[in-house]
C-alpha positions as CSV (number, residue, x, y, z in Angstrom):
1,G,53.6,192.7,251.8
2,E,53.3,190.5,254.8
3,F,51.6,187.2,254.6
4,Y,50.3,184.8,257.1
5,I,50.4,181.2,256.0
6,E,48.9,178.4,258.0
7,L,49.8,174.8,257.0
8,Q,47.0,172.4,257.7
9,L,47.9,168.8,258.2
10,V,45.1,166.4,257.5
11,V,44.8,163.8,260.3
12,D,43.3,160.4,259.9
13,V,41.8,160.2,263.3
14,G,41.3,163.0,265.9
15,F,40.7,162.1,269.5
16,A,37.9,164.4,270.9
17,G,36.2,164.6,274.2
18,F,36.1,166.3,277.6
19,P,39.4,167.2,279.4
20,N,40.8,164.1,281.2
21,A,39.0,161.6,278.9
22,G,42.3,159.8,278.3
23,K,43.1,161.2,274.8
24,S,46.8,161.9,275.4
25,S,47.2,158.6,277.3
26,L,45.7,156.7,274.5
27,L,47.8,158.5,271.9
28,N,50.9,157.6,273.9
29,A,49.8,154.0,274.3
30,L,49.1,153.5,270.6
31,T,52.1,155.4,269.1
32,N,55.5,156.6,270.0
33,A,54.1,160.0,270.9
34,S,55.2,161.5,274.2
35,A,52.2,163.8,274.9
36,K,52.1,165.4,278.3
37,V,49.7,163.6,280.6
38,G,48.4,165.0,283.9
39,S,45.5,164.5,286.3
40,Y,44.2,168.0,285.8
41,Q,42.1,169.6,283.1
42,F,43.7,171.2,280.0
43,T,47.0,169.4,280.3
44,T,46.9,169.4,276.4
45,L,46.9,172.9,275.0
46,E,48.0,172.0,271.4
47,P,47.3,168.9,269.4
48,N,49.8,166.1,269.8
49,L,50.4,163.8,266.8
50,G,51.4,160.1,266.6
51,V,51.6,157.5,263.9
52,L,50.0,154.1,264.0
53,H,50.9,151.8,261.1
54,G,51.2,154.9,258.8
55,Y,48.0,156.6,260.0
56,I,48.2,159.9,261.7
57,L,46.4,160.2,265.0
58,A,45.9,163.5,266.8
59,D,45.0,164.2,270.4
60,I,42.8,167.3,270.3
61,P,42.8,169.4,273.5
62,G,39.7,168.9,275.7
63,L,36.4,170.4,274.9
64,I,33.9,171.8,277.4
65,K,30.3,172.9,277.3
66,G,30.3,176.3,275.5
67,A,33.4,175.5,273.4
68,S,31.6,176.4,270.2
69,E,31.1,179.9,271.6
70,G,34.8,180.2,272.5
71,R,34.6,179.1,276.1
72,G,37.8,177.4,277.3
73,L,39.7,178.3,274.1
74,G,37.0,176.3,272.3
75,H,37.4,177.8,268.8
76,K,41.1,177.3,269.0
77,F,40.6,173.6,269.8
78,L,37.6,172.9,267.6
79,R,39.4,174.2,264.4
80,H,41.8,171.3,264.8
81,I,38.9,168.8,264.5
82,K,38.0,170.1,261.1
83,R,41.3,168.7,259.8
84,T,40.4,165.1,260.7
85,K,39.0,162.5,258.5
86,M,37.4,160.6,261.4
87,I,36.6,161.6,265.0
88,A,37.2,159.2,267.8
89,H,35.0,160.4,270.6
90,L,36.5,159.4,273.9
91,I,34.2,159.3,277.0
92,S,35.7,158.5,280.4
93,L,33.7,156.0,282.5
94,E,34.2,158.5,285.3
95,H,31.1,160.1,283.9
96,E,28.0,158.4,285.3
97,D,25.9,159.6,282.4
98,V,27.9,158.7,279.3
99,M,25.1,159.6,276.9
100,S,25.0,163.2,278.4
101,A,28.8,163.5,278.0
102,Y,28.5,162.3,274.4
103,R,25.7,164.7,273.6
104,T,27.4,167.7,275.1
105,I,30.6,167.3,273.0
106,R,28.5,166.3,269.9
107,K,26.4,169.5,270.3
108,E,29.6,171.6,270.5
109,L,31.0,170.0,267.3
110,E,27.7,170.6,265.5
111,Q,27.3,174.2,266.7
112,Y,30.9,175.0,265.6
113,D,30.5,173.5,262.1
114,K,27.7,171.5,260.6
115,E,30.3,169.5,258.6
116,L,31.7,168.0,261.8
117,A,28.4,166.2,262.3
118,E,28.9,164.5,259.0
119,K,32.4,163.1,259.8
120,D,32.7,159.4,260.4
121,E,32.9,158.7,264.1
122,I,33.8,156.0,266.6
123,I,33.1,156.1,270.3
124,I,35.6,154.9,272.8
125,L,34.8,154.3,276.5
126,T,38.0,154.9,278.4
127,K,39.2,154.1,281.9
128,T,37.4,150.7,282.1
129,D,39.7,149.9,285.0
130,L,37.8,152.3,287.2
131,V,34.4,150.6,287.0
132,D,33.0,147.1,287.5
133,E,31.6,145.0,284.7
134,Q,28.0,146.0,285.5
135,A,28.8,149.7,285.1
136,L,30.7,149.1,281.8
137,K,27.7,147.1,280.4
138,K,25.3,149.8,281.4
139,A,27.4,152.5,279.6
140,Q,27.8,150.3,276.5
141,K,24.0,149.7,276.5
142,A,23.3,153.4,276.8
143,L,25.5,154.2,273.8
144,A,24.5,151.3,271.7
145,V,21.4,153.2,270.4
146,L,23.8,155.6,268.5
147,K,24.7,152.8,266.0
148,S,28.3,154.0,266.0
149,R,31.3,151.7,266.4
150,L,31.8,151.4,270.1
151,F,35.0,150.4,271.8
152,S,35.9,150.0,275.5
153,L,39.5,150.1,276.9
154,S,41.9,150.9,279.6
155,I,45.5,152.0,278.8
156,Y,46.5,149.6,281.6
157,D,44.9,146.6,279.8
158,T,47.2,145.6,277.0
159,D,44.6,143.2,275.6
160,S,42.0,145.9,275.1
161,L,44.6,148.2,273.6
162,K,45.6,145.5,271.1
163,V,42.0,144.8,270.2
164,F,41.3,148.5,269.7
165,S,44.6,149.1,267.8
166,D,43.9,146.2,265.4
167,A,40.3,147.2,264.8
168,L,41.2,150.9,264.2
169,V,43.9,150.0,261.6
170,K,41.4,147.6,259.9
171,L,38.8,150.3,259.9
172,L,41.2,152.9,258.4
173,R,42.4,150.5,255.7
174,K,38.8,149.8,254.8
175,K,38.0,153.5,254.7
176,E,41.0,154.1,252.5
177,K,39.8,151.6,249.9
178,Q,36.4,153.4,249.6
């Protein structure tokens, strides 16, 4: 007989979000990954992996509204998120309504699989270099009601990357001990 075997690698953190949220760029900045980066949607068509202090990070291809119904190869992309221990929800500050962007992706995750709503999650506001301090504070305030761990960074700001990298490793080590 013929068999189809699919190996599923469990990933410590999966980067999820809209196309062009900075998922591949962040993966490249944190690890030695060389994920393709482009200024157009759906640059990433397969997950890219990187290792940060022994933890596996995955850049999940961009999700769009309707992904849970298969739109934009949604099912193909969403199945990768099931293999993650924690979701890092990236939201670009190019979105004026960050809460709406968050809720759209969150809804797609929940509609695809209720278990995804139960996964531990952090939120990362990306591309802080594109907005002023006032816009950043407004976005942070809007998302603060979610009570999730919230980070803000730009891949062009080595200080914010270092703070995030250290915090992520600390969080993963703490989670490992539980």
